[in-house]
matplotlib code that plots the C-alpha trace (Angstrom):
import matplotlib.pyplot as plt

x = [-43.5, -43.0, -45.3, -47.2, -44.1, -41.7, -44.4, -44.3, -41.0, -40.7, -39.5, -42.4, -43.0, -46.0, -45.7, -46.9, -44.1, -41.2, -42.1, -42.0, -38.8, -37.7, -38.8, -36.7, -33.7, -34.4, -34.4, -30.8, -29.7, -30.0, -29.1, -25.6, -22.4, -21.7, -20.6, -21.5, -25.1, -25.6, -24.9, -27.0, -29.9, -29.2, -29.2, -32.9, -33.8, -33.2, -34.2, -37.5, -37.5, -35.8, -37.3, -34.2, -32.7, -29.3, -27.7, -23.7, -22.6, -19.0, -16.8, -13.5, -10.6, -8.9, -6.4, -8.6, -7.6, -9.9, -13.5, -14.3, -17.1, -18.2, -22.1, -24.5, -28.1, -27.2, -24.9, -21.4, -19.7, -15.9, -16.1, -16.8, -14.1, -11.8, -13.5, -11.7, -11.9, -9.4, -11.5, -12.6, -12.9, -16.0, -19.0, -18.7, -15.6, -16.6, -19.5, -17.0, -15.0, -17.7, -19.8, -22.8, -25.4, -26.1, -29.0, -28.9, -32.5, -30.8, -27.7, -25.9, -23.2, -22.3, -21.8, -17.7, -17.1, -18.5, -15.9, -16.8, -16.4, -16.3, -17.0, -20.5, -23.5, -24.9, -22.6, -25.0, -28.3, -29.7, -30.9, -27.7, -28.4, -25.3, -25.7, -22.9, -22.8, -21.7, -20.5, -19.4, -19.2, -17.2, -17.6, -17.0, -18.7, -21.3, -24.6, -25.4, -28.9, -29.6, -32.4, -32.3, -34.6, -34.9, -35.8, -36.5, -35.6, -37.8, -35.9, -38.0, -36.9, -32.9, -34.1, -34.8, -31.8, -29.5, -31.4, -31.4, -27.6, -27.0, -28.7, -27.3, -23.8, -22.8, -23.7, -21.5, -18.8, -19.3, -19.4, -16.7, -14.4, -15.9, -14.8, -11.3, -11.1, -11.8, -9.0, -6.7, -7.9, -6.7, -3.5, -3.3, -3.2, -1.4, 1.5, 1.1, 1.6, 4.7, 6.1, 6.0, 7.2, 10.3, 10.3, 9.8, 12.5, 11.5, 14.1, 14.6, 13.0, 9.6, 9.7, 10.0, 7.1, 5.1, 5.4, 4.5, 1.7, 0.5, 0.9, -0.4, -3.6, -3.1, -3.3, -5.1, -2.2, -1.6, 2.3, 4.0, 8.0, 10.8, 14.0, 17.8, 20.5, 23.8, 26.1, 28.8, 26.8, 25.2, 21.8, 18.7, 17.7, 14.0, 14.3, 10.3, 7.2, 3.4, 3.2, 2.5, 4.0, 7.1, 7.8, 8.1, 10.0, 12.6, 13.1, 16.4, 18.2, 17.1, 20.4, 20.8, 21.2, 18.6, 15.4, 12.5, 13.9, 17.3, 15.6, 13.6, 17.7, 19.5, 17.0, 15.9, 12.4, 8.9, 8.7, 5.7, 5.1, 1.6, 1.8, 5.0, 4.0, 5.0, 7.7, 11.0, 13.0, 11.0, 12.7, 10.6, 7.7, 6.6, 6.4, 4.1, 2.1, 1.6, 1.2, -1.2, 0.7, -0.3, 0.9, 4.0, 5.2, 8.8, 9.7, 13.3, 14.2, 16.6, 18.0, 20.9, 20.8, 21.2, 19.3, 19.3, 16.1, 13.0, 9.6, 7.3, 3.7, 1.9, -1.7, -3.8, -5.9, -4.0, -4.0, -3.2, -1.0, -2.3, 0.0, -1.4, -0.8, 2.8, 3.7, 1.8, 4.2, 7.0, 6.5, 6.5, 9.7, 11.3, 9.9, 11.7, 15.0, 15.4, 14.4, 17.5, 19.4, 18.5, 19.6, 23.0, 23.8, 23.1, 24.8, 27.9, 27.6, 27.5, 30.9, 32.7, 31.8, 32.2, 36.2, 36.5, 35.8, 38.3, 40.8, 40.5, 41.1, 43.6, 46.0, 44.9, 45.6, 49.1, 49.9, 49.7, 51.5, 54.8, 54.5, 54.3, 56.9, 59.0, 57.9, 57.6, 54.3, 54.8, 56.3, 53.0, 50.7, 52.8, 52.4, 48.0, 48.1, 50.2, 47.9, 45.1, 46.3, 47.5, 44.2, 41.6, 40.0, 39.8, 42.2, 39.3, 39.1, 42.7, 43.1, 40.1, 42.3, 45.0, 42.8, 41.1, 44.0, 45.6, 42.8, 42.6, 46.3, 45.7, 42.7, 45.0, 47.8, 45.3, 44.0, 47.5, 48.2, 45.5, 46.0, 49.9]
y = [15.7, 13.4, 10.0, 8.5, 5.9, 8.7, 10.3, 6.6, 6.8, 10.1, 10.7, 12.2, 12.7, 13.5, 16.2, 13.5, 11.8, 14.3, 14.9, 11.3, 11.7, 14.2, 13.2, 10.3, 12.5, 14.3, 10.6, 10.0, 13.8, 12.8, 8.9, 7.4, 8.1, 4.9, 5.5, 2.3, 2.7, 6.2, 5.6, 2.2, 4.4, 7.3, 4.5, 3.6, 6.8, 7.6, 4.4, 5.0, 8.7, 7.2, 3.7, 3.6, -0.2, 0.5, 3.6, 4.2, 6.3, 7.5, 9.3, 11.2, 9.3, 11.6, 13.1, 14.1, 11.8, 9.9, 8.8, 5.2, 3.3, 3.2, 2.1, 0.2, -0.7, -3.6, -6.9, -5.5, -6.9, -7.6, -4.2, -1.9, 0.0, -1.2, 0.6, 4.0, 7.3, 9.9, 13.8, 14.3, 10.3, 9.0, 10.5, 10.7, 11.5, 15.0, 15.9, 15.9, 18.2, 20.6, 20.3, 19.9, 17.3, 15.1, 13.5, 11.0, 9.3, 6.6, 4.9, 6.4, 4.2, 5.7, 9.2, 9.7, 10.5, 7.1, 4.8, 0.7, -1.8, -5.3, -6.1, -3.9, -5.0, -1.6, 0.0, -1.3, -0.1, 2.9, 6.0, 7.6, 10.6, 11.8, 14.0, 16.0, 15.7, 19.0, 20.5, 23.9, 24.3, 21.7, 18.3, 15.0, 12.5, 11.4, 9.7, 7.8, 6.4, 4.2, 2.9, -1.0, 0.9, 4.5, 6.4, 10.9, 12.5, 15.5, 18.3, 18.5, 15.1, 16.2, 19.3, 16.9, 14.5, 17.5, 18.4, 15.5, 14.9, 18.6, 17.9, 14.4, 15.8, 17.2, 13.8, 12.1, 14.6, 14.1, 10.1, 10.2, 12.6, 10.1, 7.5, 9.0, 9.9, 6.1, 5.2, 7.6, 6.4, 2.6, 3.5, 5.9, 2.9, 0.8, 3.2, 3.2, -0.2, -0.3, 2.2, 0.2, -2.5, -0.7, 0.5, -2.9, -6.0, -7.8, -9.5, -7.6, -10.3, -10.5, -6.4, -6.3, -9.1, -7.5, -4.0, -6.2, -7.5, -4.3, -2.8, -4.9, -4.8, -1.2, -0.7, -3.8, -4.9, -8.4, -8.7, -6.6, -7.5, -5.2, -5.6, -4.7, -3.5, -5.5, -3.1, -5.7, -7.9, -4.8, -6.4, -6.6, -9.4, -10.2, -9.9, -10.1, -10.9, -11.7, -13.5, -17.4, -17.7, -20.0, -19.1, -15.5, -15.7, -17.8, -15.5, -14.5, -11.4, -8.5, -6.7, -2.8, -1.4, -1.4, -2.6, -1.3, -1.4, -0.6, 2.7, 3.1, 3.0, 5.3, 8.0, 7.7, 8.3, 6.3, 4.4, 3.1, 0.7, 0.3, -3.2, -5.7, -7.6, -5.8, -3.4, -4.8, -3.7, -5.9, -8.9, -11.9, -11.0, -14.9, -14.8, -12.0, -13.7, -16.6, -14.6, -12.8, -9.4, -5.8, -2.5, -2.3, 0.4, 0.5, 3.0, 3.7, 2.9, 6.0, 6.6, 9.2, 10.3, 6.6, 3.8, 1.0, -1.0, -0.7, -1.5, -2.7, -3.3, -5.3, -5.7, -8.0, -5.5, -2.7, 0.5, 3.8, 4.4, 8.1, 11.2, 9.6, 6.2, 6.7, 9.0, 6.7, 3.7, 6.0, 6.5, 2.8, 2.7, 5.1, 3.5, 0.3, 1.7, 2.9, -0.6, -1.8, 1.1, 0.8, -2.9, -2.2, -0.1, -2.4, -5.1, -2.7, -1.6, -5.0, -6.3, -3.3, -3.9, -7.5, -6.6, -4.7, -7.7, -10.0, -7.4, -6.9, -11.4, -10.4, -8.7, -10.1, -13.6, -11.9, -10.6, -14.6, -15.5, -13.3, -13.6, -17.5, -18.1, -15.1, -13.5, -10.0, -8.8, -9.5, -12.7, -13.5, -11.7, -14.1, -17.2, -16.7, -15.7, -19.3, -21.2, -19.7, -20.6, -24.2, -25.0, -23.0, -21.2, -17.3, -15.8, -15.1, -18.7, -19.0, -16.6, -17.3, -20.8, -19.5, -17.5, -20.3, -22.2, -19.9, -19.9, -23.7, -23.6, -20.6, -22.5, -26.0, -24.4, -22.5, -25.9, -27.8, -24.2, -25.5, -29.0, -27.9]
z = [-35.6, -33.0, -33.5, -30.8, -30.1, -29.8, -26.9, -25.6, -24.8, -23.8, -20.1, -17.8, -14.4, -12.5, -9.9, -7.4, -8.6, -8.6, -4.9, -4.1, -5.3, -3.4, -0.3, -0.8, -1.0, 1.7, 3.3, 2.6, 3.0, 6.5, 6.5, 7.7, 6.4, 4.9, 1.3, -0.2, 1.3, 0.3, -3.4, -3.4, -2.5, -5.0, -7.7, -6.5, -6.1, -10.3, -11.4, -9.6, -11.4, -14.8, -15.3, -16.4, -17.6, -15.9, -13.6, -13.2, -10.6, -11.5, -8.4, -9.0, -7.1, -4.6, -6.8, -9.3, -11.6, -12.8, -12.6, -11.2, -11.3, -7.5, -7.9, -10.8, -10.8, -12.2, -10.3, -11.6, -8.4, -10.4, -12.5, -9.2, -8.4, -11.3, -14.7, -14.7, -16.7, -17.5, -17.4, -21.2, -21.9, -23.0, -22.9, -19.2, -19.0, -21.6, -19.0, -15.7, -18.2, -19.0, -16.4, -18.4, -18.8, -22.3, -23.6, -26.2, -27.3, -29.6, -31.2, -28.4, -29.0, -32.2, -30.4, -31.5, -27.8, -26.4, -25.0, -24.9, -22.1, -23.2, -19.6, -19.8, -22.0, -21.0, -23.4, -26.2, -24.9, -27.1, -25.0, -22.8, -20.6, -18.3, -15.6, -13.6, -9.5, -8.7, -5.2, -4.7, -8.5, -9.3, -10.8, -8.1, -10.3, -13.1, -13.1, -16.0, -16.9, -19.7, -21.4, -23.4, -26.4, -27.6, -25.1, -25.5, -22.3, -21.5, -20.2, -17.5, -15.9, -17.1, -14.5, -12.1, -12.2, -12.4, -9.1, -7.4, -7.8, -6.8, -3.6, -2.8, -3.8, -0.6, 1.0, -1.6, -0.5, 3.0, 3.2, 1.1, 3.7, 6.1, 4.2, 4.3, 8.2, 8.9, 7.1, 8.1, 11.6, 10.5, 9.0, 12.3, 14.5, 12.2, 12.4, 16.0, 16.2, 13.9, 16.4, 19.7, 17.7, 17.1, 20.7, 21.9, 23.1, 19.9, 17.5, 14.3, 12.3, 14.7, 14.1, 10.5, 9.6, 12.3, 9.8, 6.6, 7.9, 9.6, 6.5, 3.8, 5.7, 5.9, 2.3, 1.4, -0.4, -1.8, -1.2, 0.8, 1.8, 2.9, 1.3, 2.2, 0.3, 0.5, -0.4, -0.9, -3.3, -5.0, -4.1, -2.5, -0.5, 0.9, 4.7, 5.4, 3.7, 4.5, 1.5, 2.1, -1.3, -1.1, -4.7, -4.0, -1.2, -1.8, -5.1, -6.3, -4.7, -7.0, -8.4, -7.2, -10.9, -13.6, -11.2, -9.6, -6.3, -7.4, -8.6, -5.5, -3.6, -6.0, -6.2, -2.7, -4.1, -4.2, -7.3, -8.4, -11.4, -13.2, -14.1, -13.6, -16.1, -18.6, -17.0, -18.4, -15.4, -13.2, -13.4, -12.7, -14.9, -15.2, -11.4, -11.3, -13.7, -11.6, -8.5, -9.7, -8.9, -11.3, -9.8, -7.5, -5.2, -4.2, -1.0, 0.2, 3.7, 4.6, 7.6, 7.9, 4.0, 3.2, 1.7, 3.4, 1.5, 0.6, 1.4, -1.8, -1.9, -4.9, -6.1, -7.4, -9.8, -11.7, -8.9, -9.7, -5.8, -4.3, -2.8, 0.4, -0.1, -1.3, 1.9, 4.1, 3.0, 3.4, 7.2, 7.3, 5.6, 7.6, 10.9, 9.2, 8.1, 11.9, 13.4, 11.2, 12.2, 15.8, 15.6, 13.8, 16.2, 19.4, 17.3, 17.1, 21.1, 21.8, 19.8, 21.1, 24.9, 23.9, 22.2, 25.5, 27.9, 25.6, 25.7, 29.6, 29.9, 27.4, 29.3, 32.9, 31.1, 29.6, 33.3, 34.8, 31.8, 33.0, 36.5, 35.9, 33.0, 33.0, 30.0, 28.7, 27.7, 23.6, 24.8, 26.5, 23.7, 21.0, 23.4, 23.6, 19.7, 18.9, 21.0, 19.3, 16.3, 16.9, 18.5, 16.5, 19.2, 20.0, 22.0, 24.4, 24.6, 25.4, 28.0, 30.4, 30.3, 31.2, 34.0, 35.1, 35.5, 38.0, 40.1, 40.0, 40.9, 43.8, 44.9, 45.2, 47.1, 49.2, 50.4, 50.9, 52.9, 55.1, 55.8, 56.5]

ax = plt.figure().add_subplot(projection="3d")
ax.plot(x, y, z, "-o")
ax.set_aspect("equal")
plt.show()
């Protein structure tokens, strides 16, 4: 038998209230595509329909691995985007997995499926209603409605909320796609900047510094660094970083064996670490704590099937890197590898050109010594080499001195000839 008190705590909506709510839903479906705005409006509609003390909206991340808290009636700026649940975890995860609503009148926190978050005071509320957000027969998220006191959720009210989220699910999905398109546009622009830097006439240090700045902004990372491999020492050293931390910039070289970055070099595959502060292979855990570094993605710089370094990014908060983020950073790493390789090839070309010019000068100087001193070619070469060793100057410098002296001598003789 239902008591008067229980009737008063039962959620019922009049026909006029339902129509008002549905009109608002129609407005939202025709509104802008900003995901944050859409979710805030959805929270408002559900709050008005349920008179709830709390409304949460969880959405699946891009990889369908976790439900992420994306919107809330009560202020939770620190928690939005950070509280996550696996499919099947907690009542929320169960609802997403089974595609079925759950309504609990009281003592919701005692349900065996319930997962408590210390940072959410709402977890101590009595009544709990959880409804899946369905789009094309698949759950894309969950709406949770909570009341501080025991509350009966009438079937008609549950059906209405299910109808609301069903109607809005398409808007939410379109808004997410729009956000993804904006992010891809930003990434494309950033990659264009990286590509242009490689074909520019800037020095390699300027190119790599531009790459880390653009990449950190593109992937919203706290630190982005490029480390190059010293094959002789078998160590990785920081070549570029946008971090303002002097301690990070001056941290010791990383051993290529037994380290996170070293694993990326060895396997020539990306390596992710959820929390470097507890990762045994990460050699600077104390520094990570001081600098507030948590998750890490290390991607190899590969050119001609050879890993020559890595690009690392770090986040402040625990983060599961998506396949898309990994792919984007891999493209950046490959571009950086090309820049380094192009610089190396340019240096080799310059060295070869310089060696050829030096050889021509030495050959010319030998000819002068052979002509003036009656030396053979081998003796002339030995004389230039000995003079180089004795004076600690290069053979090129000695050759240029011989040529200069010969030209001065010829010039002097020419002037004397004119006088006589």
